[in-house]
KENU-757096 format. One record per residue (C-alpha): residue number from 1; residue in three letters; x, y, z. Coordinates in pm, whole numbers, plus 50000, padded with zeros to 5 digits. Example, Ala and Ser with C-alpha at 12.3 -4.5 7.8 and 13.67 -1.06 7.14 Angstrom:
% KENU-757096
pos  code  px  py  pz
1  ALA  51230  49550  50780
2  SER  51367  49894  50714
% end
This chain:
% KENU-757096
pos  code  px  py  pz
1  MET  53168  50150  50320
2  VAL  52813  50027  50263
3  LYS  52661  49907  50589
4  VAL  52382  49670  50495
5  VAL  52317  49346  50677
6  GLN  52073  49083  50560
7  VAL  51982  48903  50879
8  THR  51855  48553  50816
9  ARG  51843  48310  51103
10  VAL  51740  47953  51161
11  GLY  51600  47889  51509
12  VAL  51784  47566  51590
13  ALA  51738  47604  51965
14  ALA  51661  47884  52204
15  GLY  51939  48140  52195
16  THR  52111  47981  51892
17  ALA  52131  48170  51565
18  ILE  52313  48137  51234
19  ALA  52372  48456  51035
20  LEU  52390  48430  50658
21  PHE  52472  48716  50427
22  ALA  52560  48760  50062
23  PRO  52912  48835  49935
24  GLY  53000  49196  49993
25  TRP  52795  49222  50310
26  PHE  53019  49206  50609
27  ASN  53109  49291  50965
28  ILE  52782  49162  51104
29  ALA  52909  49146  51462
30  ALA  53008  49512  51464
31  GLN  52679  49622  51312
32  ALA  52426  49414  51509
33  GLN  52401  49562  51857
34  SER  52233  49307  52084
35  LEU  52129  49320  52446
36  ALA  52236  49073  52711
37  PRO  51982  48801  52801
38  ASP  51906  48955  53142
39  GLU  51799  49277  52968
40  VAL  51535  49100  52762
41  THR  51181  49170  52876
42  ALA  50936  48894  52961
43  LEU  50790  48739  52647
44  PRO  50596  48422  52561
45  VAL  50918  48276  52418
46  VAL  51289  48330  52469
47  PRO  51397  48523  52159
48  ASP  51668  48371  51943
49  GLU  51815  48718  51894
50  VAL  51764  49069  52028
51  VAL  51838  49343  51776
52  ALA  51857  49717  51842
53  CYS  51775  49998  51601
54  ASP  51678  50365  51595
55  LEU  51387  50297  51362
56  LEU  51195  49973  51328
57  ILE  51006  49972  50997
58  VAL  50753  49692  50978
59  GLY  50669  49624  50614
60  GLY  50899  49652  50314
61  GLY  50649  49791  50064
62  LEU  50702  50122  49888
63  SER  50626  50335  50194
64  GLY  50849  50117  50414
65  THR  51128  50122  50157
66  ALA  51102  50500  50126
67  ALA  51113  50537  50504
68  ALA  51425  50319  50523
69  TYR  51586  50513  50238
70  GLN  51529  50848  50413
71  ALA  51638  50723  50755
72  LEU  51956  50569  50618
73  LYS  52045  50896  50452
74  ALA  52005  51058  50793
75  GLY  52257  50813  50941
76  HIS  52024  50593  51143
77  THR  52035  50225  51220
78  VAL  51723  50085  51057
79  CYS  51558  49747  51106
80  LEU  51335  49667  50808
81  THR  51110  49362  50822
82  GLU  50907  49218  50536
83  MET  50685  48911  50498
84  THR  50828  48833  50153
85  ASP  51190  48836  50037
86  TRP  51153  49148  49819
87  VAL  51136  49516  49903
88  GLY  50900  49734  49702
89  GLY  50552  49602  49771
90  GLN  50332  49733  49491
91  ILE  50608  49730  49230
92  SER  50775  49403  49330
93  SER  50611  49142  49554
94  GLN  50263  49258  49446
95  GLY  50360  49275  49081
96  THR  50203  49610  48988
97  THR  50500  49755  48803
98  ALA  50288  50004  48611
99  LEU  50330  50330  48798
100  ASP  50000  50508  48872
101  GLU  50073  50877  48821
102  SER  49871  51191  48758
103  ARG  49937  51365  48428
104  ARG  50067  51709  48532
105  GLN  50271  51581  48825
106  ARG  50450  51345  48586
107  GLN  50507  51618  48328
108  LEU  50682  51834  48589
109  LEU  50844  51538  48768
110  PHE  50712  51698  49084
111  TYR  50786  51403  49310
112  PRO  50996  51328  49618
113  ALA  51366  51302  49534
114  GLY  51382  50928  49598
115  TYR  51083  50856  49375
116  ASN  51246  51051  49095
117  GLU  51562  50852  49157
118  LEU  51363  50530  49126
119  ARG  51226  50641  48790
120  GLN  51576  50739  48676
121  ARG  51716  50401  48775
122  VAL  51439  50224  48588
123  GLU  51528  50426  48280
124  ALA  51899  50351  48327
125  LYS  51826  49978  48365
126  TYR  51627  49949  48041
127  GLY  51746  50248  47843
128  GLU  51390  50384  47857
129  LEU  51112  50443  48110
130  ASP  50859  50214  47947
131  PRO  51019  49889  47828
132  GLY  50672  49735  47829
133  ARG  50506  49977  47584
134  CYS  50195  49969  47805
135  TRP  49908  50214  47769
136  VAL  49801  50254  48134
137  SER  50120  50431  48244
138  ALA  50436  50603  48126
139  THR  50642  50341  48313
140  CYS  50581  49964  48297
141  PHE  50859  49717  48378
142  LEU  50944  49381  48541
143  PRO  50874  49318  48913
144  TYR  51195  49130  48990
145  ASP  51394  49425  48860
146  ALA  51204  49657  49095
147  HIS  51335  49472  49400
148  ALA  51693  49486  49272
149  ILE  51671  49857  49187
150  LEU  51523  49949  49524
151  PHE  51771  49742  49721
152  ASP  52057  49912  49537
153  MET  51902  50245  49639
154  LEU  51895  50137  50003
155  GLU  52259  50028  49991
156  ASP  52359  50360  49836
157  ALA  52154  50555  50092
158  ALA  52329  50369  50375
159  ASP  52664  50449  50218
160  GLU  52582  50817  50167
161  GLY  52439  50876  50514
162  HIS  52662  50633  50708
163  GLY  52350  50453  50822
164  VAL  52307  50081  50890
165  LEU  52031  49874  50735
166  LYS  51939  49551  50912
167  TRP  51721  49371  50660
168  PHE  51489  49096  50782
169  PRO  51319  48926  50488
170  ASN  51055  48658  50543
171  THR  50970  48812  50881
172  VAL  50627  48894  51025
173  PRO  50524  49085  51340
174  LYS  50398  48869  51626
175  GLU  50404  49061  51958
176  LEU  50415  49424  52066
177  GLU  50533  49518  52416
178  PHE  50430  49852  52564
179  SER  50553  50074  52845
180  ALA  50356  50066  53171
181  ASP  50150  50368  53070
182  GLY  50085  50226  52722
183  THR  50226  50527  52537
184  GLN  50547  50366  52404
185  ILE  50622  50051  52208
186  VAL  50928  49919  52390
187  SER  50984  49609  52179
188  MET  50843  49399  51899
189  VAL  50889  49030  51841
190  GLY  50896  48913  51482
191  ILE  50906  48559  51346
192  GLN  51142  48481  51061
193  HIS  51103  48164  50857
194  ARG  51325  47956  50632
195  PRO  51258  47629  50449
196  GLN  51342  47318  50644
197  PRO  51634  47118  50501
198  GLY  51516  46897  50217
199  THR  51204  47105  50146
200  PRO  51144  47328  49841
201  PRO  51262  47690  49828
202  LEU  51052  47980  49946
203  ASN  50787  48104  49702
204  THR  50690  47752  49605
205  GLU  50343  47745  49757
206  PRO  50082  48020  49713
207  LEU  50055  48251  50012
208  SER  49726  48109  50138
209  ALA  49887  47770  50196
210  VAL  50163  47899  50425
211  ILE  50067  48235  50574
212  GLU  49938  48106  50908
213  ASP  50253  47898  50947
214  PHE  50453  48221  50920
215  TYR  50293  48351  51241
216  THR  50348  48055  51473
217  TYR  50656  48027  51695
218  GLU  50695  47651  51657
219  ASP  50899  47498  51378
220  SER  50685  47310  51129
221  ALA  50761  47038  50878
222  ARG  50789  47314  50618
223  PHE  50963  47601  50802
224  ALA  51228  47659  51065
225  LYS  51152  47969  51270
226  SER  51343  48230  51465
227  ALA  51193  48468  51718
228  ILE  51364  48807  51693
229  GLN  51306  49082  51949
230  PHE  51352  49438  51821
231  VAL  51442  49697  52083
232  PRO  51573  50056  52110
233  PRO  51949  50119  52104
234  GLY  52152  50035  52412
235  ASN  52252  50399  52468
236  PRO  51948  50604  52369
237  PRO  51961  50983  52353
238  GLU  51788  51171  52629
239  GLY  51436  51249  52519
240  PRO  51071  51148  52530
241  ALA  51125  50852  52296
242  ASP  51446  50667  52217
243  TRP  51327  50494  51900
244  TYR  51036  50495  51657
245  VAL  50828  50221  51505
246  ILE  50688  50281  51157
247  GLU  50381  50084  51050
248  ALA  50425  50009  50680
249  THR  50247  49675  50641
250  GLU  50002  49634  50357
251  THR  49696  49575  50573
252  GLY  49772  49772  50891
253  GLU  49885  49484  51109
254  LEU  50041  49699  51384
255  ILE  49728  49915  51393
256  ALA  49526  49609  51493
257  MET  49795  49466  51720
258  ALA  49832  49796  51909
259  ASP  49452  49817  51934
260  VAL  49450  50188  51863
261  PRO  49124  50333  51725
262  TYR  49085  50261  51356
263  ARG  48829  50218  51080
264  LEU  48790  49961  50807
265  GLY  48563  49957  50504
266  LEU  48288  50202  50411
267  ASP  48236  50507  50632
268  PRO  47893  50651  50711
269  LYS  47754  50922  50486
270  SER  47816  51268  50634
271  HIS  47888  51625  50530
272  LEU  48256  51523  50513
273  ASN  48200  51212  50303
274  PRO  47872  51290  50127
275  SER  47916  51034  49848
276  SER  47919  50735  50082
277  PRO  47641  50484  50012
278  VAL  47595  50371  50375
279  THR  47462  50524  50695
280  GLU  47666  50306  50933
281  GLN  48027  50184  50924
282  ASP  48058  49875  50707
283  PRO  48393  49710  50788
284  TYR  48345  49427  50539
285  CYS  48325  49617  50209
286  THR  48682  49713  50122
287  GLN  48827  49760  49775
288  GLY  48911  49445  49583
289  PHE  49255  49285  49610
290  THR  49445  49138  49317
291  TYR  49686  48852  49267
292  THR  49879  48966  48963
293  PHE  50048  48724  48722
294  ALA  50254  48742  48405
295  MET  50172  48596  48065
296  GLU  50387  48583  47753
297  LYS  50279  48610  47391
298  THR  50401  48302  47200
299  GLU  50458  48212  46836
300  GLU  50284  47876  46867
301  PRO  49944  47813  47022
302  THR  49929  47668  47372
303  ILE  49623  47510  47529
304  PRO  49641  47536  47910
305  ALA  49489  47273  48134
306  VAL  49155  47374  48277
307  PRO  49180  47446  48652
308  GLU  48953  47212  48848
309  TYR  48788  47511  49015
310  TYR  48739  47711  48693
311  PRO  48360  47661  48666
312  GLN  48316  47838  49002
313  TYR  48486  48160  48885
314  GLU  48396  48164  48515
315  PRO  48068  48359  48564
316  TYR  48260  48664  48692
317  PHE  48497  48744  48405
318  SER  48453  49019  48148
319  TRP  48642  49246  47911
320  GLU  48438  49512  48095
321  GLN  48475  49815  47867
322  VAL  48237  49881  47579
323  ARG  48446  49955  47269
324  ASP  48424  49907  46895
325  PHE  48637  49593  46913
326  ASP  48616  49236  46796
327  ALA  48730  48942  47012
328  GLN  49097  48966  46907
329  ASP  49100  49341  46969
330  TYR  48969  49296  47322
331  TYR  49240  49042  47399
332  ASP  49514  49269  47259
333  PHE  49365  49569  47440
334  VAL  49386  49398  47780
335  PHE  49723  49236  47708
336  THR  49886  49572  47629
337  TYR  49713  49753  47918
338  ARG  49990  49652  48159
339  ARG  50247  49500  47926
340  ILE  50574  49504  48125
341  TRP  50812  49386  47854
342  ALA  50804  49444  47478
343  ALA  51042  49208  47301
344  GLU  51051  49407  46976
345  PRO  51042  49783  47027
346  GLU  50964  49887  46669
347  ARG  50619  49793  46537
348  THR  50351  49939  46315
349  GLU  50022  49770  46413
350  THR  49864  49932  46717
351  ILE  49575  49895  46960
352  ALA  49478  50175  47201
353  GLY  49763  50375  47052
354  VAL  50037  50125  47144
355  PRO  50196  49839  46948
356  ARG  49995  49518  46937
357  PRO  50133  49211  47117
358  ARG  50410  49019  46950
359  PRO  50583  48693  47051
360  GLY  50810  48746  47349
361  ASP  50601  49029  47498
362  ILE  50513  48987  47866
363  SER  50199  49130  48021
364  MET  50110  49169  48389
365  GLN  49740  49122  48453
366  ASN  49550  49348  48692
367  TRP  49194  49376  48559
368  THR  48881  49471  48753
369  TRP  48646  49208  48607
370  GLY  48935  48964  48588
371  ASN  49181  48889  48866
372  ASP  49045  49151  49105
373  TYR  48879  48960  49388
374  ARG  48613  49167  49560
375  PRO  48456  49017  49871
376  GLY  48238  49245  50080
377  ASN  48049  49052  50343
378  ALA  48115  48926  50696
379  VAL  48149  48569  50571
380  ASP  48416  48639  50310
381  ASN  48595  48970  50385
382  LEU  48974  48952  50352
383  ILE  49086  49185  50634
384  TYR  48930  49080  50960
385  SER  48745  49352  51149
386  HIS  48820  49433  51512
387  ASP  48524  49226  51632
388  GLN  48625  48931  51417
389  LEU  48983  48947  51544
390  ALA  48859  48949  51901
391  GLU  48632  48650  51836
392  LEU  48921  48459  51679
393  GLY  49157  48537  51968
394  GLN  49405  48720  51748
395  LEU  49414  49018  51986
396  GLU  49516  48799  52279
397  PRO  49887  48776  52378
398  GLY  50057  48550  52126
399  GLY  49740  48516  51922
400  TRP  49824  48732  51621
401  LEU  49810  48532  51293
402  GLY  49821  48813  51040
403  GLY  49461  48927  51056
404  LEU  49363  48793  50712
405  ARG  49106  48533  50610
406  GLN  49309  48247  50466
407  GLU  49014  48107  50271
408  THR  48960  48438  50091
409  LEU  49328  48455  49999
410  ARG  49294  48107  49847
411  ARG  48986  48206  49649
412  GLY  49168  48514  49520
413  GLU  49449  48291  49397
414  GLU  49209  48051  49229
415  ASN  49021  48342  49072
416  ALA  49344  48482  48921
417  ILE  49450  48150  48770
418  SER  49098  48098  48638
419  TYR  49107  48443  48478
420  TYR  49413  48347  48275
421  TYR  49233  48039  48151
422  TRP  48929  48252  48061
423  MET  49145  48500  47867
424  VAL  49291  48220  47657
425  ILE  49015  47960  47631
426  GLY  48700  48094  47795
427  GLU  48376  48183  47627
428  GLY  48107  48421  47746
429  ASP  48134  48762  47911
430  SER  47955  48866  48230
431  GLN  47921  49231  48127
432  LEU  47937  49242  47745
433  ASP  47810  49051  47444
434  ASP  47924  48687  47458
435  SER  48036  48707  47093
436  LEU  48324  48932  47201
437  LYS  48496  48642  47375
438  GLU  48669  48378  47168
439  PRO  48978  48157  47234
440  VAL  49314  48325  47167
441  LEU  49573  48053  47213
442  ASN  49912  48212  47144
443  SER  50030  48275  47500
444  ARG  50170  48102  47805
445  TYR  50132  48156  48178
446  VAL  50476  48251  48314
447  SER  50588  48084  48636
448  GLY  50908  47980  48809
449  TYR  51153  48122  49062
450  ASP  51321  48327  48788
451  SER  50992  48450  48643
452  PRO  50881  48816  48672
453  MET  50682  48734  48989
454  GLY  50959  48517  49134
455  THR  50727  48232  49235
456  ALA  50694  47868  49132
457  HIS  50318  47914  49093
458  GLY  50341  48236  48889
459  LEU  50118  48451  49110
460  SER  50253  48756  49289
461  LYS  50414  48683  49625
462  PHE  50152  48895  49798
463  PRO  49826  49033  49660
464  TYR  49802  49395  49555
465  ILE  49612  49557  49844
466  ARG  49410  49871  49773
467  GLU  49267  49935  50117
468  ALA  49372  49860  50474
469  ARG  49292  49940  50835
470  ARG  49298  50319  50877
471  ILE  49376  50487  51207
472  VAL  49157  50752  51363
473  GLY  49389  51042  51440
474  ARG  49398  51239  51761
475  PRO  49138  51504  51832
476  SER  49247  51844  51708
477  PHE  49097  52177  51609
478  GLY  48786  52104  51406
479  TYR  48816  51727  51459
480  ASP  48667  51658  51800
481  ASP  48629  51286  51732
482  GLY  48977  51246  51586
483  PHE  49150  51376  51276
484  GLU  49106  51224  50931
485  ILE  49134  51321  50565
486  ASN  48791  51319  50401
487  GLU  48631  51331  50059
488  VAL  48552  51703  50078
489  ASP  48917  51785  50142
490  PHE  49036  51723  49787
491  THR  48764  51595  49553
492  TRP  48693  51772  49224
493  ILE  48326  51667  49239
494  ASP  48075  51948  49190
495  PHE  47838  51937  49484
496  ASN  47583  52133  49281
497  ASP  47496  51792  49139
498  PRO  47130  51733  49240
499  PHE  47235  51395  49386
500  TYR  47367  51563  49700
501  GLU  47070  51781  49781
502  GLU  46839  51487  49711
503  ASN  47033  51231  49916
504  LEU  47137  51436  50218
505  ASP  46905  51572  50481
506  PRO  46882  51955  50475
507  ALA  47108  52008  50778
508  THR  47380  51779  50641
509  TYR  47356  51938  50296
510  GLU  47397  52285  50446
511  ARG  47700  52169  50649
512  LEU  47849  52021  50330
513  ARG  47815  52346  50137
514  VAL  47969  52547  50420
515  GLU  48250  52290  50452
516  VAL  48353  52330  50087
517  ALA  48298  52706  50073
518  GLY  48659  52802  50131
519  GLN  48696  53176  50184
520  GLY  48322  53223  50144
521  ALA  48222  53012  50443
522  ILE  48205  53294  50698
523  ASP  48014  53526  50464
524  ALA  47769  53246  50386
525  LEU  47699  53192  50755
526  VAL  47669  53561  50840
527  ASN  47444  53633  50543
528  GLU  47244  53311  50582
529  THR  47308  53227  50219
530  PRO  47092  52937  50092
531  PRO  47309  52623  50077
532  GLY  47275  52579  49701
533  GLU  47406  52932  49640
534  ILE  47725  52902  49847
535  PRO  48022  52899  49604
536  GLN  48235  52585  49621
537  ARG  48612  52626  49655
538  GLN  48818  52505  49360
539  ARG  49119  52359  49540
540  ALA  49216  52106  49805
541  ARG  49228  52178  50176
542  ILE  49564  52319  50286
543  TYR  49737  52159  50585
544  PRO  49993  52357  50786
545  ASP  50145  52029  50909
546  SER  50198  51875  50565
547  ILE  50494  51636  50533
548  GLY  50430  51522  50175
549  ILE  50215  51538  49864
550  ALA  49963  51321  49685
551  GLN  49757  51334  49370
552  TYR  49561  51066  49196
553  ALA  49200  51025  49097
554  ILE  48953  50881  49349
555  ASP  48956  50536  49195
556  PHE  48731  50255  49318
557  HIS  48735  49880  49268
558  PRO  48421  49823  49479
559  CYS  48333  49510  49670
560  MET  48060  49290  49528
561  LEU  47709  49296  49668
562  GLU  47665  48927  49744
563  SER  47885  48640  49856
564  PRO  48081  48483  49702
565  PRO  48204  48759  49468
566  GLU  48205  48524  49169
567  LYS  47838  48434  49218
568  PRO  47659  48435  48878
569  GLY  47484  48766  48816
570  ASN  47653  48938  49110
571  ILE  47694  49316  49094
572  GLU  47921  49574  49254
573  ARG  47798  49724  49581
574  PRO  47562  49999  49458
575  GLY  47665  50357  49524
576  VAL  48034  50302  49600
577  ARG  48143  50459  49271
578  GLN  47952  50783  49341
579  ALA  48278  50931  49477
580  HIS  48482  50804  49181
581  GLY  48641  51090  48988
582  GLN  48908  51353  48964
583  ALA  49091  51503  49260
584  TYR  49293  51816  49325
585  PRO  49664  51804  49413
586  THR  49668  51763  49789
587  GLN  49895  51716  50088
588  ILE  49977  51456  50353
589  PRO  49925  51609  50699
590  LEU  50142  51478  50982
591  ARG  49828  51443  51197
592  ALA  49717  51162  50964
593  LEU  50025  50954  51060
594  ILE  49984  50980  51438
595  PRO  49761  50723  51610
596  GLN  49586  50779  51937
597  ARG  49755  50674  52261
598  VAL  50089  50540  52125
599  ASP  50346  50820  52096
600  ASN  50633  50647  51915
601  LEU  50429  50479  51640
602  LEU  50395  50645  51300
603  VAL  50162  50503  51036
604  THR  50234  50508  50662
605  GLY  50102  50341  50348
606  LYS  49730  50283  50335
607  GLY  49685  50307  50711
608  LEU  49663  50685  50747
609  ALA  49377  50862  50922
610  MET  49149  50895  50622
611  SER  48809  50788  50503
612  THR  48762  50504  50258
613  ILE  48694  50761  49985
614  ALA  49020  50939  50055
615  ALA  49199  50603  50064
616  ALA  49084  50540  49707
617  ALA  49318  50819  49595
618  TYR  49589  50805  49864
619  ARG  49710  50457  49765
620  VAL  49934  50488  49462
621  HIS  50308  50463  49413
622  SER  50437  50820  49446
623  TYR  50209  50887  49744
624  GLU  50344  50581  49924
625  TRP  50697  50707  49867
626  SER  50611  51056  49990
627  VAL  50442  50939  50310
628  GLY  50726  50697  50386
629  VAL  50981  50976  50354
630  GLY  50766  51202  50569
631  ALA  50740  50942  50845
632  ALA  51116  50878  50854
633  ALA  51197  51250  50843
634  THR  50955  51308  51131
635  ALA  51112  51030  51338
636  ASP  51461  51164  51269
637  PHE  51352  51518  51359
638  ALA  51183  51398  51679
639  LEU  51495  51210  51791
640  ARG  51721  51508  51725
641  ASN  51493  51761  51893
642  ASN  51371  51556  52191
643  VAL  51009  51605  52091
644  LEU  50721  51367  52021
645  PRO  50548  51388  51681
646  TYR  50209  51476  51827
647  GLN  50368  51778  51999
648  LEU  50448  51922  51656
649  VAL  50078  51943  51570
650  ASP  49897  51980  51902
651  GLU  49841  52351  51845
652  THR  49708  52312  51489
653  PRO  49585  52520  51305
654  MET  49864  52737  51443
655  LEU  50198  52637  51294
656  ASP  50444  52525  51557
657  PRO  50794  52666  51489
658  LEU  50936  52313  51503
659  MET  50675  52194  51252
660  TYR  50786  52475  51023
661  GLU  51147  52361  51062
662  LEU  51054  52000  50979
663  ARG  50877  52111  50662
664  ARG  51176  52326  50571
665  GLU  51411  52029  50609
666  LEU  51190  51813  50390
667  GLU  51174  52077  50117
668  LEU  51550  52136  50124
669  SER  51610  51761  50084
670  GLY  51401  51754  49767
671  ASN  51080  51624  49925
672  PRO  50796  51868  49856
673  THR  50526  51928  50116
674  GLN  50297  52123  49883
675  PHE  50233  52160  49512
676  PRO  50340  52470  49317
677  GLY  50093  52753  49364
678  THR  49935  52614  49681
679  SER  49752  52902  49848
680  ILE  49406  52977  49981
681  PHE  49389  53242  49710
682  ASN  49476  53015  49416
683  GLU  49178  52830  49272
684  ASP  49316  52785  48922
685  TRP  49407  52416  48908
686  GLU  49258  52324  48572
687  ASP  49594  52210  48433
688  TRP  49628  51964  48723
689  ARG  49339  51734  48641
690  PRO  49486  51385  48692
691  TRP  49329  51242  48375
% end
């Protein structure tokens, strides 16, 4: 019996709710455990429904989906909320169905079990892993299929583990309630929205036009709302926490709402992040975000209408890469880069080693000097900083409105639509010779509710987010100011490069060389070895509290120097790409998931305790799956063993016996916590270069 409930309510009046669910989903009364009204805590509004669960997962992206998958297999009741109506995040609502994977890891299929299952189901769906014949990845496919595949996996996980999934699409977090001492989240209120009768379906308007409406309690002309309070089970087990909340939003909403210490943007240059271009925290320069869209190659030419705002964005666009191509080659090169559907599998003409576009092919666009939108200043940044949130009143009770700049979302949407017009009609190139850009008319912009992006406007339901708010972990051995993963922990960069000695003061440079010395650090200190002669270790840092694995290159899409990003002649923020490059196979330490102060909150996705340089690598698909599984497994383990997650790591670097047992359980369930050959003695990782 599959226990999955899609909970969709219309707030007709306080305390009134209508439950709708698809055929085959059933027994909602038996599965939705609610508390009596007199048990509901004081809130700004009377909730329309109170729903209990063992795990509340806020955000249905890949890390949230993976967490739900793992928790359901363990038999838990899981509440999963998501702003859109699709699970999957990067590979569904954000449209990036071209899996970013490192070469050797893919060859060995050394992934978490659920991620391998996802790849297998993609192959079963299409009869092959790459129905798009793209050249950026071994697996490119259609976003709307990703949601369906992942939801089937959740249903099967619930069936296998006898868990219960309570699925809350179109739901955003609004309020967090804490225990008197502030160490426990005791409830969360979310707002769910549905179209008002007589109004268009969801996914009609672009996100910027409706996002703030999502976060208000009052019904609007466009949406009917329901306030849903999420609480622990009615009969919790005896222990230090009776439920867990997992932060899996794309921008770190709960991190800001809980007001735990966090960082945003560029971190100051130090011996731990020596490639940083700034000396003070810059919360405004985050990696660019992207509204993806789909376009189809057509037999007949099509001339799209020029967007009224096109002249504003035209100066930004470029084919970007210098190659021995003519104008048609450049178009075909970018079209096939993330082609997600190839209508005719067998072809002879190629570009970049893959078949050239043919009528019926569908491409998803995600191009740096195209539909990437890269603000980086206090007047245009997308993710509001802590100070900006405070000034706007979003940290006040009932004040949370999502923490994003609506105007910047709108500009990102306009930029993406303008990029399509430039690809087809535009002339001129901001980075290359203007002669390389000519009209190529045989394509159409794909939109509609049944389109790959599932929207009337054709843009992804949510932008692809590369960087979010990042917690500062708790102080631990060697991390007096709070734990985080840093550049030096896994980069392949050779710090013998003169750049580092020239750009760091002598004391910082010496600390850097000792930090990356590995086994030679103590000898270097005792023998007073000159910094430039200290051998650099050839591996990633090893974490005794690892709950997952990650490998991808440190890959930057830097913010632009001036505002607005599309300003003619604008350039990327200088120095950000200094850290760009290869990275060793590394691990996901549990300490990076644990925020300060709040004991029953675990952070996944892009919100881990890590520097912005680390975040540039810890953001891709298989990593998000691994960290989601690790978070859910930790929550399950903590509930069963009456222990709080921070207690598993508070004696680090010593390995707590319970931490060892958690790692053992993860490994036995097919979820690796280290790569093959991981050891302080193994520095032979040449075969593991991600590119």
